[in-house]
All heavy atoms as a GROMACS GRO file, in nm:
protein
  601
    1MET      N    1  -0.553  -1.539   1.361
    1MET     CA    2  -0.638  -1.423   1.346
    1MET      C    3  -0.550  -1.298   1.337
    1MET      O    4  -0.458  -1.280   1.414
    1MET     CB    5  -0.732  -1.412   1.464
    1MET     CG    6  -0.831  -1.298   1.452
    1MET     SD    7  -0.964  -1.320   1.568
    1MET     CE    8  -0.941  -1.178   1.670
    2SER      N    9  -0.583  -1.213   1.242
    2SER     CA   10  -0.507  -1.091   1.223
    2SER      C   11  -0.533  -0.995   1.338
    2SER      O   12  -0.644  -0.985   1.390
    2SER     CB   13  -0.548  -1.025   1.091
    2SER     OG   14  -0.482  -0.904   1.075
    3ARG      N   15  -0.429  -0.922   1.376
    3ARG     CA   16  -0.448  -0.827   1.485
    3ARG      C   17  -0.510  -0.698   1.436
    3ARG      O   18  -0.554  -0.616   1.514
    3ARG     CB   19  -0.317  -0.801   1.557
    3ARG     CG   20  -0.213  -0.736   1.472
    3ARG     CD   21  -0.081  -0.727   1.545
    3ARG     NE   22   0.017  -0.666   1.460
    3ARG     CZ   23   0.083  -0.556   1.489
    3ARG    NH1   24   0.063  -0.496   1.602
    3ARG    NH2   25   0.171  -0.508   1.407
    4TRP      N   26  -0.511  -0.675   1.303
    4TRP     CA   27  -0.569  -0.555   1.246
    4TRP      C   28  -0.702  -0.588   1.182
    4TRP      O   29  -0.718  -0.690   1.118
    4TRP     CB   30  -0.476  -0.497   1.139
    4TRP     CG   31  -0.345  -0.452   1.192
    4TRP    CD1   32  -0.226  -0.519   1.182
    4TRP    CD2   33  -0.318  -0.335   1.266
    4TRP    NE1   34  -0.127  -0.448   1.245
    4TRP    CE2   35  -0.180  -0.334   1.298
    4TRP    CE3   36  -0.396  -0.228   1.310
    4TRP    CZ2   37  -0.120  -0.232   1.369
    4TRP    CZ3   38  -0.334  -0.126   1.380
    4TRP    CH2   39  -0.200  -0.130   1.410
    5THR      N   40  -0.797  -0.499   1.197
    5THR     CA   41  -0.923  -0.513   1.125
    5THR      C   42  -0.921  -0.414   1.009
    5THR      O   43  -0.837  -0.324   1.004
    5THR     CB   44  -1.043  -0.481   1.216
    5THR    OG1   45  -1.038  -0.342   1.253
    5THR    CG2   46  -1.044  -0.568   1.341
    6ASN      N   47  -1.012  -0.428   0.916
    6ASN     CA   48  -1.018  -0.336   0.803
    6ASN      C   49  -1.040  -0.192   0.848
    6ASN      O   50  -0.994  -0.099   0.785
    6ASN     CB   51  -1.124  -0.378   0.704
    6ASN     CG   52  -1.079  -0.497   0.622
    6ASN    OD1   53  -0.961  -0.532   0.622
    6ASN    ND2   54  -1.170  -0.560   0.554
    7GLU      N   55  -1.109  -0.174   0.960
    7GLU     CA   56  -1.133  -0.040   1.011
    7GLU      C   57  -1.004   0.026   1.060
    7GLU      O   58  -0.995   0.147   1.066
    7GLU     CB   59  -1.237  -0.041   1.124
    7GLU     CG   60  -1.378  -0.076   1.078
    7GLU     CD   61  -1.399  -0.225   1.055
    7GLU    OE1   62  -1.333  -0.308   1.121
    7GLU    OE2   63  -1.482  -0.258   0.969
    8ASP      N   64  -0.905  -0.055   1.094
    8ASP     CA   65  -0.777  -0.003   1.142
    8ASP      C   66  -0.683   0.037   1.029
    8ASP      O   67  -0.586   0.107   1.052
    8ASP     CB   68  -0.702  -0.110   1.225
    8ASP     CG   69  -0.776  -0.148   1.351
    8ASP    OD1   70  -0.842  -0.061   1.409
    8ASP    OD2   71  -0.768  -0.266   1.389
    9ARG      N   72  -0.710  -0.009   0.908
    9ARG     CA   73  -0.618   0.009   0.796
    9ARG      C   74  -0.651   0.135   0.716
    9ARG      O   75  -0.766   0.172   0.700
    9ARG     CB   76  -0.624  -0.112   0.705
    9ARG     CG   77  -0.566  -0.237   0.767
    9ARG     CD   78  -0.556  -0.349   0.665
    9ARG     NE   79  -0.478  -0.457   0.716
    9ARG     CZ   80  -0.527  -0.575   0.749
    9ARG    NH1   81  -0.654  -0.600   0.736
    9ARG    NH2   82  -0.448  -0.669   0.794
   10THR      N   83  -0.547   0.195   0.662
   10THR     CA   84  -0.564   0.306   0.570
   10THR      C   85  -0.608   0.248   0.435
   10THR      O   86  -0.593   0.128   0.411
   10THR     CB   87  -0.433   0.384   0.551
   10THR    OG1   88  -0.338   0.300   0.487
   10THR    CG2   89  -0.380   0.438   0.684
   11PRO      N   90  -0.662   0.331   0.345
   11PRO     CA   91  -0.704   0.279   0.214
   11PRO      C   92  -0.592   0.206   0.139
   11PRO      O   93  -0.616   0.101   0.079
   11PRO     CB   94  -0.749   0.405   0.139
   11PRO     CG   95  -0.797   0.496   0.249
   11PRO     CD   96  -0.701   0.471   0.363
   12LEU      N   97  -0.471   0.259   0.143
   12LEU     CA   98  -0.361   0.192   0.073
   12LEU      C   99  -0.325   0.060   0.140
   12LEU      O  100  -0.295  -0.039   0.073
   12LEU     CB  101  -0.239   0.284   0.066
   12LEU     CG  102  -0.127   0.241  -0.027
   12LEU    CD1  103  -0.177   0.217  -0.169
   12LEU    CD2  104  -0.017   0.345  -0.027
   13ALA      N  105  -0.333   0.054   0.271
   13ALA     CA  106  -0.307  -0.071   0.342
   13ALA      C  107  -0.416  -0.174   0.312
   13ALA      O  108  -0.388  -0.294   0.303
   13ALA     CB  109  -0.298  -0.047   0.492
   14LEU      N  110  -0.539  -0.128   0.292
   14LEU     CA  111  -0.647  -0.220   0.254
   14LEU      C  112  -0.622  -0.283   0.118
   14LEU      O  113  -0.648  -0.402   0.100
   14LEU     CB  114  -0.782  -0.146   0.253
   14LEU     CG  115  -0.849  -0.128   0.387
   14LEU    CD1  116  -0.972  -0.038   0.372
   14LEU    CD2  117  -0.889  -0.263   0.444
   15VAL      N  118  -0.573  -0.204   0.024
   15VAL     CA  119  -0.541  -0.258  -0.108
   15VAL      C  120  -0.437  -0.369  -0.094
   15VAL      O  121  -0.449  -0.477  -0.152
   15VAL     CB  122  -0.493  -0.148  -0.205
   15VAL    CG1  123  -0.446  -0.209  -0.337
   15VAL    CG2  124  -0.603  -0.046  -0.230
   16ARG      N  125  -0.335  -0.343  -0.014
   16ARG     CA  126  -0.230  -0.443   0.010
   16ARG      C  127  -0.288  -0.568   0.073
   16ARG      O  128  -0.263  -0.681   0.028
   16ARG     CB  129  -0.120  -0.385   0.099
   16ARG     CG  130  -0.016  -0.490   0.139
   16ARG     CD  131   0.091  -0.436   0.232
   16ARG     NE  132   0.043  -0.360   0.344
   16ARG     CZ  133  -0.012  -0.413   0.455
   16ARG    NH1  134  -0.030  -0.543   0.466
   16ARG    NH2  135  -0.049  -0.334   0.554
   17ALA      N  136  -0.366  -0.551   0.178
   17ALA     CA  137  -0.423  -0.665   0.250
   17ALA      C  138  -0.518  -0.744   0.159
   17ALA      O  139  -0.516  -0.867   0.160
   17ALA     CB  140  -0.496  -0.618   0.375
   18ASP      N  141  -0.598  -0.673   0.081
   18ASP     CA  142  -0.690  -0.740  -0.011
   18ASP      C  143  -0.615  -0.821  -0.117
   18ASP      O  144  -0.666  -0.921  -0.166
   18ASP     CB  145  -0.782  -0.639  -0.080
   18ASP     CG  146  -0.888  -0.583   0.014
   18ASP    OD1  147  -0.908  -0.639   0.124
   18ASP    OD2  148  -0.951  -0.481  -0.024
   19ALA      N  149  -0.494  -0.776  -0.150
   19ALA     CA  150  -0.412  -0.849  -0.247
   19ALA      C  151  -0.342  -0.969  -0.183
   19ALA      O  152  -0.277  -1.048  -0.251
   19ALA     CB  153  -0.308  -0.755  -0.309
   20GLY      N  154  -0.354  -0.982  -0.051
   20GLY     CA  155  -0.299  -1.098   0.019
   20GLY      C  156  -0.155  -1.082   0.063
   20GLY      O  157  -0.086  -1.182   0.086
   21PHE      N  158  -0.108  -0.958   0.077
   21PHE     CA  159   0.030  -0.933   0.115
   21PHE      C  160   0.040  -0.880   0.257
   21PHE      O  161  -0.036  -0.792   0.295
   21PHE     CB  162   0.094  -0.829   0.022
   21PHE     CG  163   0.128  -0.880  -0.115
   21PHE    CD1  164   0.035  -0.873  -0.217
   21PHE    CD2  165   0.252  -0.937  -0.139
   21PHE    CE1  166   0.066  -0.920  -0.342
   21PHE    CE2  167   0.284  -0.984  -0.265
   21PHE     CZ  168   0.190  -0.976  -0.368
   22SER      N  169   0.138  -0.931   0.330
   22SER     CA  170   0.177  -0.866   0.455
   22SER      C  171   0.261  -0.746   0.416
   22SER      O  172   0.310  -0.737   0.303
   22SER     CB  173   0.260  -0.961   0.542
   22SER     OG  174   0.387  -0.985   0.480
   23MET      N  175   0.282  -0.655   0.508
   23MET     CA  176   0.365  -0.539   0.478
   23MET      C  177   0.507  -0.582   0.442
   23MET      O  178   0.566  -0.530   0.348
   23MET     CB  179   0.367  -0.441   0.595
   23MET     CG  180   0.437  -0.311   0.561
   23MET     SD  181   0.428  -0.188   0.688
   23MET     CE  182   0.254  -0.150   0.687
   24GLU      N  183   0.561  -0.678   0.514
   24GLU     CA  184   0.697  -0.723   0.490
   24GLU      C  185   0.710  -0.789   0.352
   24GLU      O  186   0.805  -0.761   0.278
   24GLU     CB  187   0.742  -0.821   0.599
   24GLU     CG  188   0.758  -0.758   0.735
   24GLU     CD  189   0.625  -0.732   0.808
   24GLU    OE1  190   0.520  -0.792   0.770
   24GLU    OE2  191   0.625  -0.649   0.900
   25LYS      N  192   0.617  -0.875   0.317
   25LYS     CA  193   0.621  -0.944   0.187
   25LYS      C  194   0.604  -0.844   0.073
   25LYS      O  195   0.675  -0.850  -0.028
   25LYS     CB  196   0.513  -1.052   0.182
   25LYS     CG  197   0.501  -1.121   0.050
   25LYS     CD  198   0.614  -1.215   0.025
   25LYS     CE  199   0.585  -1.296  -0.102
   25LYS     NZ  200   0.702  -1.352  -0.160
   26ALA      N  201   0.511  -0.750   0.087
   26ALA     CA  202   0.490  -0.649  -0.016
   26ALA      C  203   0.615  -0.564  -0.036
   26ALA      O  204   0.655  -0.538  -0.149
   26ALA     CB  205   0.370  -0.561   0.019
   27ALA      N  206   0.677  -0.525   0.073
   27ALA     CA  207   0.796  -0.442   0.064
   27ALA      C  208   0.907  -0.513  -0.012
   27ALA      O  209   0.975  -0.453  -0.096
   27ALA     CB  210   0.844  -0.401   0.204
   28VAL      N  211   0.926  -0.641   0.015
   28VAL     CA  212   1.028  -0.719  -0.056
   28VAL      C  213   0.995  -0.724  -0.205
   28VAL      O  214   1.082  -0.702  -0.290
   28VAL     CB  215   1.039  -0.863   0.003
   28VAL    CG1  216   1.121  -0.953  -0.088
   28VAL    CG2  217   1.098  -0.858   0.142
   29GLU      N  218   0.870  -0.751  -0.238
   29GLU     CA  219   0.829  -0.760  -0.379
   29GLU      C  220   0.845  -0.627  -0.451
   29GLU      O  221   0.880  -0.623  -0.569
   29GLU     CB  222   0.683  -0.807  -0.389
   29GLU     CG  223   0.661  -0.949  -0.344
   29GLU     CD  224   0.723  -1.051  -0.437
   29GLU    OE1  225   0.721  -1.031  -0.560
   29GLU    OE2  226   0.775  -1.152  -0.387
   30ILE      N  227   0.820  -0.518  -0.381
   30ILE     CA  228   0.829  -0.384  -0.440
   30ILE      C  229   0.975  -0.339  -0.446
   30ILE      O  230   1.013  -0.261  -0.533
   30ILE     CB  231   0.744  -0.285  -0.359
   30ILE    CG1  232   0.596  -0.325  -0.368
   30ILE    CG2  233   0.762  -0.141  -0.406
   30ILE    CD1  234   0.510  -0.265  -0.259
   31GLY      N  235   1.055  -0.388  -0.354
   31GLY     CA  236   1.197  -0.352  -0.350
   31GLY      C  237   1.226  -0.231  -0.262
   31GLY      O  238   1.317  -0.154  -0.288
   32ILE      N  239   1.146  -0.218  -0.155
   32ILE     CA  240   1.165  -0.110  -0.060
   32ILE      C  241   1.163  -0.168   0.081
   32ILE      O  242   1.125  -0.283   0.101
   32ILE     CB  243   1.056   0.000  -0.074
   32ILE    CG1  244   0.916  -0.059  -0.049
   32ILE    CG2  245   1.064   0.068  -0.209
   32ILE    CD1  246   0.804   0.043  -0.051
   33ALA      N  247   1.202  -0.087   0.178
   33ALA     CA  248   1.197  -0.130   0.318
   33ALA      C  249   1.052  -0.129   0.367
   33ALA      O  250   0.972  -0.047   0.322
   33ALA     CB  251   1.282  -0.038   0.405
   34SER      N  252   1.020  -0.218   0.459
   34SER     CA  253   0.883  -0.221   0.512
   34SER      C  254   0.850  -0.090   0.584
   34SER      O  255   0.735  -0.045   0.581
   34SER     CB  256   0.861  -0.341   0.604
   34SER     OG  257   0.952  -0.340   0.711
   35ARG      N  258   0.949  -0.029   0.643
   35ARG     CA  259   0.927   0.101   0.710
   35ARG      C  260   0.887   0.208   0.607
   35ARG      O  261   0.801   0.291   0.633
   35ARG     CB  262   1.052   0.144   0.785
   35ARG     CG  263   1.040   0.284   0.842
   35ARG     CD  264   1.159   0.318   0.924
   35ARG     NE  265   1.113   0.317   1.062
   35ARG     CZ  266   1.188   0.334   1.166
   35ARG    NH1  267   1.317   0.350   1.153
   35ARG    NH2  268   1.137   0.335   1.286
   36THR      N  269   0.947   0.203   0.489
   36THR     CA  270   0.912   0.297   0.382
   36THR      C  271   0.769   0.273   0.337
   36THR      O  272   0.691   0.368   0.319
   36THR     CB  273   1.009   0.282   0.263
   36THR    OG1  274   1.141   0.307   0.310
   36THR    CG2  275   0.974   0.378   0.150
   37LEU      N  276   0.732   0.147   0.319
   37LEU     CA  277   0.594   0.115   0.280
   37LEU      C  278   0.496   0.164   0.386
   37LEU      O  279   0.391   0.219   0.352
   37LEU     CB  280   0.579  -0.036   0.257
   37LEU     CG  281   0.440  -0.082   0.212
   37LEU    CD1  282   0.395  -0.009   0.086
   37LEU    CD2  283   0.439  -0.232   0.191
   38ALA      N  284   0.529   0.147   0.512
   38ALA     CA  285   0.442   0.195   0.620
   38ALA      C  286   0.425   0.347   0.610
   38ALA      O  287   0.314   0.399   0.628
   38ALA     CB  288   0.499   0.156   0.756
   39ARG      N  289   0.533   0.417   0.581
   39ARG     CA  290   0.525   0.563   0.568
   39ARG      C  291   0.434   0.603   0.451
   39ARG      O  292   0.362   0.700   0.460
   39ARG     CB  293   0.665   0.623   0.550
   39ARG     CG  294   0.750   0.607   0.678
   39ARG     CD  295   0.891   0.660   0.660
   39ARG     NE  296   0.892   0.805   0.642
   39ARG     CZ  297   0.888   0.893   0.742
   39ARG    NH1  298   0.882   0.850   0.867
   39ARG    NH2  299   0.890   1.022   0.716
   40TYR      N  300   0.437   0.526   0.343
   40TYR     CA  301   0.347   0.552   0.231
   40TYR      C  302   0.202   0.524   0.273
   40TYR      O  303   0.112   0.602   0.246
   40TYR     CB  304   0.380   0.464   0.111
   40TYR     CG  305   0.512   0.492   0.044
   40TYR    CD1  306   0.579   0.391  -0.022
   40TYR    CD2  307   0.569   0.619   0.044
   40TYR    CE1  308   0.699   0.414  -0.087
   40TYR    CE2  309   0.690   0.643  -0.020
   40TYR     CZ  310   0.754   0.541  -0.085
   40TYR     OH  311   0.872   0.563  -0.149
   41GLU      N  312   0.181   0.410   0.338
   41GLU     CA  313   0.045   0.370   0.375
   41GLU      C  314  -0.020   0.466   0.474
   41GLU      O  315  -0.141   0.484   0.473
   41GLU     CB  316   0.045   0.228   0.432
   41GLU     CG  317   0.070   0.123   0.326
   41GLU     CD  318   0.057  -0.018   0.378
   41GLU    OE1  319   0.031  -0.038   0.500
   41GLU    OE2  320   0.071  -0.111   0.296
   42TYR      N  321   0.059   0.527   0.560
   42TYR     CA  322   0.002   0.620   0.659
   42TYR      C  323   0.009   0.766   0.616
   42TYR      O  324  -0.023   0.855   0.694
   42TYR     CB  325   0.069   0.598   0.795
   42TYR     CG  326   0.023   0.468   0.855
   42TYR    CD1  327   0.100   0.354   0.845
   42TYR    CD2  328  -0.101   0.459   0.917
   42TYR    CE1  329   0.056   0.232   0.896
   42TYR    CE2  330  -0.147   0.339   0.968
   42TYR     CZ  331  -0.067   0.227   0.957
   42TYR     OH  332  -0.112   0.107   1.007
   43GLY      N  333   0.051   0.788   0.491
   43GLY     CA  334   0.052   0.924   0.439
   43GLY      C  335   0.162   1.012   0.495
   43GLY      O  336   0.153   1.134   0.488
   44ILE      N  337   0.265   0.951   0.549
   44ILE     CA  338   0.376   1.028   0.606
   44ILE      C  339   0.471   1.073   0.496
   44ILE      O  340   0.526   1.182   0.502
   44ILE     CB  341   0.450   0.944   0.712
   44ILE    CG1  342   0.355   0.916   0.829
   44ILE    CG2  343   0.577   1.014   0.760
   44ILE    CD1  344   0.405   0.810   0.925
   45SER      N  345   0.489   0.987   0.395
   45SER     CA  346   0.577   1.018   0.282
   45SER      C  347   0.497   1.013   0.152
   45SER      O  348   0.405   0.932   0.138
   45SER     CB  349   0.690   0.916   0.273
   45SER     OG  350   0.774   0.925   0.385
   46ASP      N  351   0.536   1.099   0.058
   46ASP     CA  352   0.475   1.097  -0.075
   46ASP      C  353   0.522   0.974  -0.152
   46ASP      O  354   0.637   0.934  -0.141
   46ASP     CB  355   0.514   1.221  -0.154
   46ASP     CG  356   0.448   1.348  -0.102
   46ASP    OD1  357   0.338   1.338  -0.044
   46ASP    OD2  358   0.507   1.455  -0.120
   47ILE      N  359   0.433   0.920  -0.233
   47ILE     CA  360   0.467   0.806  -0.317
   47ILE      C  361   0.502   0.856  -0.456
   47ILE      O  362   0.427   0.933  -0.516
   47ILE     CB  363   0.347   0.708  -0.325
   47ILE    CG1  364   0.314   0.654  -0.187
   47ILE    CG2  365   0.376   0.596  -0.423
   47ILE    CD1  366   0.192   0.567  -0.182
   48THR      N  367   0.614   0.811  -0.508
   48THR     CA  368   0.653   0.849  -0.643
   48THR      C  369   0.567   0.772  -0.744
   48THR      O  370   0.509   0.667  -0.711
   48THR     CB  371   0.801   0.818  -0.670
   48THR    OG1  372   0.820   0.676  -0.665
   48THR    CG2  373   0.893   0.888  -0.570
   49MET      N  374   0.562   0.822  -0.864
   49MET     CA  375   0.488   0.754  -0.971
   49MET      C  376   0.544   0.615  -0.994
   49MET      O  377   0.469   0.519  -1.010
   49MET     CB  378   0.494   0.837  -1.099
   49MET     CG  379   0.416   0.776  -1.213
   49MET     SD  380   0.238   0.775  -1.185
   49MET     CE  381   0.203   0.946  -1.212
   50ARG      N  382   0.675   0.601  -0.990
   50ARG     CA  383   0.738   0.471  -1.011
   50ARG      C  384   0.693   0.369  -0.906
   50ARG      O  385   0.659   0.255  -0.938
   50ARG     CB  386   0.890   0.485  -1.009
   50ARG     CG  387   0.965   0.354  -1.037
   50ARG     CD  388   1.116   0.371  -1.028
   50ARG     NE  389   1.163   0.397  -0.893
   50ARG     CZ  390   1.179   0.303  -0.798
   50ARG    NH1  391   1.149   0.179  -0.824
   50ARG    NH2  392   1.223   0.335  -0.679
   51ILE      N  393   0.690   0.412  -0.780
   51ILE     CA  394   0.647   0.322  -0.673
   51ILE      C  395   0.498   0.291  -0.685
   51ILE      O  396   0.456   0.176  -0.666
   51ILE     CB  397   0.681   0.381  -0.534
   51ILE    CG1  398   0.832   0.389  -0.515
   51ILE    CG2  399   0.616   0.300  -0.422
   51ILE    CD1  400   0.904   0.255  -0.511
   52ALA      N  401   0.418   0.390  -0.718
   52ALA     CA  402   0.274   0.366  -0.734
   52ALA      C  403   0.248   0.265  -0.846
   52ALA      O  404   0.164   0.175  -0.832
   52ALA     CB  405   0.202   0.498  -0.763
   53GLU      N  406   0.322   0.277  -0.955
   53GLU     CA  407   0.308   0.181  -1.064
   53GLU      C  408   0.352   0.042  -1.021
   53GLU      O  409   0.290  -0.058  -1.057
   53GLU     CB  410   0.390   0.227  -1.185
   53GLU     CG  411   0.330   0.348  -1.253
   53GLU     CD  412   0.421   0.411  -1.358
   53GLU    OE1  413   0.542   0.380  -1.360
   53GLU    OE2  414   0.369   0.492  -1.437
   54LYS      N  415   0.458   0.035  -0.941
   54LYS     CA  416   0.506  -0.094  -0.891
   54LYS      C  417   0.404  -0.156  -0.795
   54LYS      O  418   0.381  -0.277  -0.798
   54LYS     CB  419   0.642  -0.076  -0.822
   54LYS     CG  420   0.708  -0.204  -0.781
   54LYS     CD  421   0.757  -0.283  -0.900
   54LYS     CE  422   0.833  -0.405  -0.853
   54LYS     NZ  423   0.873  -0.491  -0.961
   55LEU      N  424   0.341  -0.073  -0.711
   55LEU     CA  425   0.237  -0.123  -0.621
   55LEU      C  426   0.124  -0.186  -0.702
   55LEU      O  427   0.077  -0.296  -0.669
   55LEU     CB  428   0.180  -0.010  -0.535
   55LEU     CG  429   0.270   0.046  -0.425
   55LEU    CD1  430   0.207   0.172  -0.366
   55LEU    CD2  431   0.294  -0.057  -0.318
   56ALA      N  432   0.079  -0.118  -0.806
   56ALA     CA  433  -0.029  -0.171  -0.890
   56ALA      C  434   0.011  -0.304  -0.953
   56ALA      O  435  -0.069  -0.398  -0.957
   56ALA     CB  436  -0.067  -0.069  -0.997
   57GLU      N  437   0.135  -0.311  -0.999
   57GLU     CA  438   0.186  -0.434  -1.060
   57GLU      C  439   0.192  -0.548  -0.959
   57GLU      O  440   0.142  -0.658  -0.985
   57GLU     CB  441   0.324  -0.408  -1.118
   57GLU     CG  442   0.391  -0.528  -1.179
   57GLU     CD  443   0.534  -0.499  -1.220
   57GLU    OE1  444   0.563  -0.387  -1.266
   57GLU    OE2  445   0.618  -0.590  -1.205
   58VAL      N  446   0.253  -0.523  -0.845
   58VAL     CA  447   0.270  -0.628  -0.743
   58VAL      C  448   0.134  -0.672  -0.687
   58VAL      O  449   0.109  -0.790  -0.670
   58VAL     CB  450   0.363  -0.579  -0.631
   58VAL    CG1  451   0.361  -0.673  -0.511
   58VAL    CG2  452   0.506  -0.565  -0.684
   59TYR      N  453   0.046  -0.575  -0.660
   59TYR     CA  454  -0.085  -0.608  -0.604
   59TYR      C  455  -0.184  -0.657  -0.709
   59TYR      O  456  -0.294  -0.698  -0.677
   59TYR     CB  457  -0.144  -0.487  -0.532
   59TYR     CG  458  -0.065  -0.437  -0.414
   59TYR    CD1  459  -0.089  -0.310  -0.362
   59TYR    CD2  460   0.034  -0.513  -0.352
   59TYR    CE1  461  -0.019  -0.261  -0.253
   59TYR    CE2  462   0.105  -0.465  -0.244
   59TYR     CZ  463   0.079  -0.339  -0.196
   59TYR     OH  464   0.149  -0.290  -0.088
   60ASN      N  465  -0.142  -0.649  -0.837
   60ASN     CA  466  -0.226  -0.693  -0.949
   60ASN      C  467  -0.361  -0.621  -0.950
   60ASN      O  468  -0.466  -0.685  -0.958
   60ASN     CB  469  -0.243  -0.846  -0.947
   60ASN     CG  470  -0.294  -0.898  -1.079
   60ASN    OD1  471  -0.266  -0.842  -1.185
   60ASN    ND2  472  -0.370  -1.006  -1.074
   61VAL      N  473  -0.354  -0.491  -0.939
   61VAL     CA  474  -0.474  -0.407  -0.943
   61VAL      C  475  -0.451  -0.295  -1.044
   61VAL      O  476  -0.337  -0.261  -1.076
   61VAL     CB  477  -0.507  -0.346  -0.805
   61VAL    CG1  478  -0.536  -0.454  -0.702
   61VAL    CG2  479  -0.395  -0.254  -0.756
   62PRO      N  480  -0.559  -0.235  -1.093
   62PRO     CA  481  -0.542  -0.121  -1.184
   62PRO      C  482  -0.472  -0.005  -1.113
   62PRO      O  483  -0.494   0.017  -0.993
   62PRO     CB  484  -0.685  -0.083  -1.222
   62PRO     CG  485  -0.770  -0.200  -1.186
   62PRO     CD  486  -0.699  -0.271  -1.074
   63PHE      N  487  -0.392   0.070  -1.188
   63PHE     CA  488  -0.322   0.184  -1.131
   63PHE      C  489  -0.420   0.280  -1.064
   63PHE      O  490  -0.390   0.339  -0.960
   63PHE     CB  491  -0.241   0.257  -1.240
   63PHE     CG  492  -0.173   0.380  -1.189
   63PHE    CD1  493  -0.056   0.370  -1.115
   63PHE    CD2  494  -0.228   0.505  -1.211
   63PHE    CE1  495   0.006   0.484  -1.065
   63PHE    CE2  496  -0.166   0.619  -1.162
   63PHE     CZ  497  -0.049   0.608  -1.089
   64GLU      N  498  -0.537   0.296  -1.122
   64GLU     CA  499  -0.638   0.389  -1.068
   64GLU      C  500  -0.675   0.352  -0.924
   64GLU      O  501  -0.703   0.440  -0.842
   64GLU     CB  502  -0.762   0.389  -1.157
   64GLU     CG  503  -0.870   0.484  -1.112
   64GLU     CD  504  -0.827   0.630  -1.112
   64GLU    OE1  505  -0.734   0.669  -1.184
   64GLU    OE2  506  -0.889   0.707  -1.036
   65LYS      N  507  -0.676   0.225  -0.891
   65LYS     CA  508  -0.706   0.183  -0.754
   65LYS      C  509  -0.599   0.232  -0.657
   65LYS      O  510  -0.630   0.276  -0.546
   65LYS     CB  511  -0.721   0.031  -0.747
   65LYS     CG  512  -0.770  -0.019  -0.615
   65LYS     CD  513  -0.814  -0.163  -0.622
   65LYS     CE  514  -0.880  -0.203  -0.493
   65LYS     NZ  515  -0.941  -0.335  -0.501
   66ILE      N  516  -0.473   0.226  -0.698
   66ILE     CA  517  -0.364   0.277  -0.614
   66ILE      C  518  -0.377   0.428  -0.600
   66ILE      O  519  -0.366   0.484  -0.491
   66ILE     CB  520  -0.227   0.239  -0.673
   66ILE    CG1  521  -0.210   0.087  -0.680
   66ILE    CG2  522  -0.113   0.304  -0.593
   66ILE    CD1  523  -0.212   0.015  -0.547
   67ARG      N  524  -0.400   0.497  -0.712
   67ARG     CA  525  -0.412   0.642  -0.710
   67ARG      C  526  -0.523   0.688  -0.616
   67ARG      O  527  -0.505   0.777  -0.534
   67ARG     CB  528  -0.440   0.697  -0.851
   67ARG     CG  529  -0.430   0.849  -0.858
   67ARG     CD  530  -0.499   0.906  -0.980
   67ARG     NE  531  -0.641   0.881  -0.981
   67ARG     CZ  532  -0.730   0.949  -0.906
   67ARG    NH1  533  -0.690   1.041  -0.823
   67ARG    NH2  534  -0.857   0.920  -0.913
   68LYS      N  535  -0.638   0.620  -0.622
   68LYS     CA  536  -0.750   0.656  -0.535
   68LYS      C  537  -0.717   0.627  -0.389
   68LYS      O  538  -0.747   0.707  -0.301
   68LYS     CB  539  -0.877   0.581  -0.575
   68LYS     CG  540  -0.996   0.620  -0.490
   68LYS     CD  541  -1.122   0.553  -0.535
   68LYS     CE  542  -1.244   0.588  -0.455
   68LYS     NZ  543  -1.230   0.650  -0.328
   69ALA      N  544  -0.652   0.514  -0.363
   69ALA     CA  545  -0.616   0.480  -0.224
   69ALA      C  546  -0.519   0.581  -0.168
   69ALA      O  547  -0.530   0.621  -0.051
   69ALA     CB  548  -0.557   0.339  -0.219
   70VAL      N  549  -0.423   0.625  -0.249
   70VAL     CA  550  -0.327   0.725  -0.203
   70VAL      C  551  -0.400   0.855  -0.173
   70VAL      O  552  -0.379   0.918  -0.069
   70VAL     CB  553  -0.215   0.747  -0.307
   70VAL    CG1  554  -0.131   0.868  -0.273
   70VAL    CG2  555  -0.128   0.622  -0.316
   71LYS      N  556  -0.487   0.896  -0.264
   71LYS     CA  557  -0.563   1.018  -0.246
   71LYS      C  558  -0.647   1.012  -0.117
   71LYS      O  559  -0.649   1.104  -0.038
   71LYS     CB  560  -0.652   1.044  -0.366
   71LYS     CG  561  -0.733   1.170  -0.357
   71LYS     CD  562  -0.823   1.187  -0.477
   71LYS     CE  563  -0.914   1.304  -0.455
   71LYS     NZ  564  -1.030   1.302  -0.539
   72ASP      N  565  -0.714   0.899  -0.097
   72ASP     CA  566  -0.800   0.883   0.022
   72ASP      C  567  -0.718   0.878   0.151
   72ASP      O  568  -0.766   0.918   0.256
   72ASP     CB  569  -0.885   0.758   0.009
   72ASP     CG  570  -0.993   0.769  -0.097
   72ASP    OD1  571  -1.018   0.882  -0.147
   72ASP    OD2  572  -1.051   0.665  -0.133
   73THR      N  573  -0.595   0.828   0.143
   73THR     CA  574  -0.509   0.824   0.261
   73THR      C  575  -0.474   0.963   0.307
   73THR      O  576  -0.463   0.990   0.427
   73THR     CB  577  -0.380   0.743   0.229
   73THR    OG1  578  -0.417   0.609   0.199
   73THR    CG2  579  -0.285   0.744   0.347
   74TRP      N  580  -0.456   1.054   0.213
   74TRP     CA  581  -0.413   1.191   0.246
   74TRP      C  582  -0.527   1.280   0.292
   74TRP      O  583  -0.503   1.391   0.337
   74TRP     CB  584  -0.342   1.253   0.126
   74TRP     CG  585  -0.204   1.201   0.112
   74TRP    CD1  586  -0.164   1.096   0.035
   74TRP    CD2  587  -0.088   1.247   0.180
   74TRP    NE1  588  -0.030   1.074   0.051
   74TRP    CE2  589   0.020   1.167   0.139
   74TRP    CE3  590  -0.064   1.350   0.270
   74TRP    CZ2  591   0.149   1.185   0.186
   74TRP    CZ3  592   0.065   1.367   0.316
   74TRP    CH2  593   0.170   1.286   0.274
   75LEU      N  594  -0.652   1.235   0.278
   75LEU     CA  595  -0.765   1.320   0.319
   75LEU      C  596  -0.779   1.328   0.468
   75LEU      O  597  -0.742   1.250   0.544
   75LEU     CB  598  -0.895   1.268   0.257
   75LEU     CG  599  -0.901   1.282   0.106
   75LEU    CD1  600  -1.035   1.226   0.057
   75LEU    CD2  601  -0.885   1.425   0.061
   0.00000   0.00000   0.00000
């Protein structure tokens, strides 16, 4: 059983979880540190266009879904 519920996750973390990735696995696939991914997911660091495009590719979702999740994380 996962220790996190969907209510605990930020919108960007939900996209990752829905795609079936742990933070560590996603970070490896994207080519960044898991700590960096966490900073993106919690809105601590800005996401570059290149990373956002890579997230969409790795998570196999439309870029617009990543853009909306990032926007919603910062609200």
